[in-house]
C-alpha positions as CSV (number, residue, x, y, z in Angstrom):
1,M,-17.4,20.6,11.6
2,K,-16.4,19.3,8.2
3,L,-13.5,16.9,8.8
4,F,-12.7,15.9,5.2
5,K,-12.4,19.2,3.5
6,K,-10.4,18.4,0.3
7,E,-12.6,17.5,-2.6
8,N,-11.4,14.6,-4.9
9,H,-9.1,13.2,-2.2
10,R,-9.5,10.0,-0.3
11,N,-10.8,10.2,3.3
12,I,-8.6,8.1,5.5
13,V,-9.2,7.3,9.2
14,I,-6.2,5.9,11.1
15,V,-6.7,4.4,14.6
16,G,-3.5,4.3,16.6
17,C,-0.9,7.1,16.8
18,G,2.1,5.0,17.6
19,R,5.2,5.0,15.3
20,L,3.3,3.3,12.5
21,G,0.1,5.3,12.7
22,S,1.9,8.6,13.1
23,A,4.2,7.9,10.2
24,L,1.3,6.9,8.0
25,A,-0.8,9.9,9.0
26,S,2.1,12.2,8.4
27,N,3.0,10.7,5.0
28,L,-0.6,10.6,3.7
29,S,-1.2,14.1,4.9
30,D,2.0,15.2,3.0
31,Q,0.4,13.6,-0.1
32,N,-2.6,15.9,0.4
33,E,-5.0,13.2,1.5
34,N,-7.8,13.9,4.0
35,V,-6.5,12.2,7.1
36,L,-7.9,11.9,10.6
37,I,-6.0,9.9,13.3
38,V,-7.6,8.6,16.5
39,D,-5.9,7.6,19.7
40,C,-7.1,7.2,23.2
41,N,-3.9,8.8,24.5
42,E,-3.6,12.6,24.0
43,E,0.1,12.5,24.5
44,S,0.5,10.2,21.5
45,L,-1.4,12.7,19.3
46,E,0.9,15.4,20.5
47,T,3.8,13.6,18.9
48,L,2.5,14.2,15.4
49,P,4.9,16.4,13.5
50,Q,4.1,20.1,13.2
51,T,3.8,19.6,9.5
52,Y,0.9,17.2,9.9
53,G,-2.0,18.7,7.9
54,G,-4.8,16.4,9.0
55,F,-7.0,16.1,12.0
56,S,-6.7,14.2,15.3
57,L,-9.2,13.0,17.7
58,E,-8.7,11.7,21.3
59,G,-10.8,8.6,21.9
60,D,-11.2,4.9,21.8
61,G,-11.2,3.6,18.3
62,T,-13.4,0.6,19.3
63,D,-16.2,3.0,20.3
64,T,-18.7,3.5,17.4
65,D,-19.5,7.0,18.7
66,I,-15.9,8.0,18.4
67,L,-15.6,6.5,14.9
68,K,-18.7,8.5,13.9
69,L,-17.0,11.7,15.3
70,A,-14.0,10.7,13.1
71,G,-16.2,10.7,10.1
72,I,-16.1,7.0,9.5
73,Q,-19.3,7.2,7.4
74,K,-17.4,9.1,4.8
75,A,-14.1,7.2,5.0
76,D,-12.7,5.5,1.9
77,I,-10.0,3.8,4.0
78,L,-9.6,2.8,7.6
79,I,-6.3,1.7,8.9
80,A,-6.2,0.0,12.4
81,A,-2.7,0.5,13.6
82,T,-2.8,0.1,17.4
83,G,-0.3,-2.1,19.2
84,D,-2.8,-4.9,19.7
85,D,-3.9,-7.4,17.1
86,N,-7.3,-8.1,18.6
87,T,-8.1,-4.4,19.0
88,N,-7.1,-3.8,15.3
89,I,-9.2,-6.7,14.1
90,M,-12.2,-5.5,16.1
91,I,-11.8,-1.9,14.8
92,A,-11.5,-3.3,11.3
93,Q,-14.6,-5.4,11.6
94,I,-16.6,-2.5,13.0
95,A,-15.5,-0.3,10.0
96,K,-16.2,-3.0,7.5
97,E,-19.4,-4.5,8.8
98,C,-21.1,-1.6,10.6
99,F,-20.0,1.4,8.4
100,G,-19.3,-0.3,5.1
101,V,-15.8,1.2,4.7
102,K,-14.5,-0.2,1.4
103,T,-10.8,-0.5,2.1
104,V,-9.9,-1.7,5.6
105,V,-6.4,-2.6,6.8
106,A,-5.4,-4.1,10.1
107,R,-1.8,-4.2,11.4
108,V,-1.2,-7.5,13.0
109,D,1.7,-9.4,14.4
110,D,0.1,-12.8,14.2
111,T,0.5,-13.9,10.6
112,S,-2.4,-16.4,11.0
113,S,-4.8,-13.4,11.4
114,D,-5.3,-13.3,7.7
115,A,-7.5,-16.4,7.9
116,V,-9.9,-14.4,10.1
117,C,-9.7,-11.1,8.2
118,S,-9.6,-12.1,4.5
119,P,-13.0,-13.8,4.3
120,I,-14.7,-10.6,5.5
121,G,-12.7,-8.3,3.3
122,I,-10.2,-7.0,5.7
123,M,-6.5,-6.8,4.6
124,A,-4.3,-8.0,7.5
125,I,-0.7,-6.7,7.2
126,S,2.1,-8.0,9.3
127,P,5.1,-5.8,9.5
128,A,7.2,-8.8,10.5
129,L,6.1,-10.8,7.5
130,L,6.7,-7.8,5.1
131,L,10.2,-7.5,6.5
132,F,10.8,-11.2,6.2
133,N,9.7,-11.1,2.6
134,E,12.0,-8.2,1.9
135,F,14.9,-10.0,3.5
136,K,14.2,-13.0,1.3
137,K,14.3,-10.8,-1.8
138,V,17.6,-9.3,-0.7
139,L,19.2,-12.6,0.2
140,G,18.0,-14.1,-3.0
141,K,19.7,-11.3,-5.0
142,N,22.9,-11.9,-3.1
143,E,22.8,-15.6,-3.9
144,E,22.3,-14.9,-7.6
145,S,25.3,-12.5,-7.8
146,T,27.7,-15.1,-6.3
């Protein structure tokens, strides 16, 4: 089975089909990217919108055999978006160190995780920190206008 079928498009594997993973998969699929999302809960995968044009795979994203089934060897990007920081960091490390995925992103709540991730080439993104920075921008603009 050829999972990544669109030529000249990025191959993206997303692990975790919660709100973030599902939204990313749907959005990237809408942008005509090759997307495969992995989640150990079949019910989570069933929540993907009917318009989702990518693939899905039920399985544990920390399992290298599942990642191989997901086509990790051909992935340009891996996004670890489960609800657990440690799981996301472990998946990201596996993708980076075992499979050589060039762009690896881990969703984390603990903002200090960047100290672990950055030296090995993993981008740690904290939704809370992103939101905080956006609030600072908005509040800064409001202070300038007064």
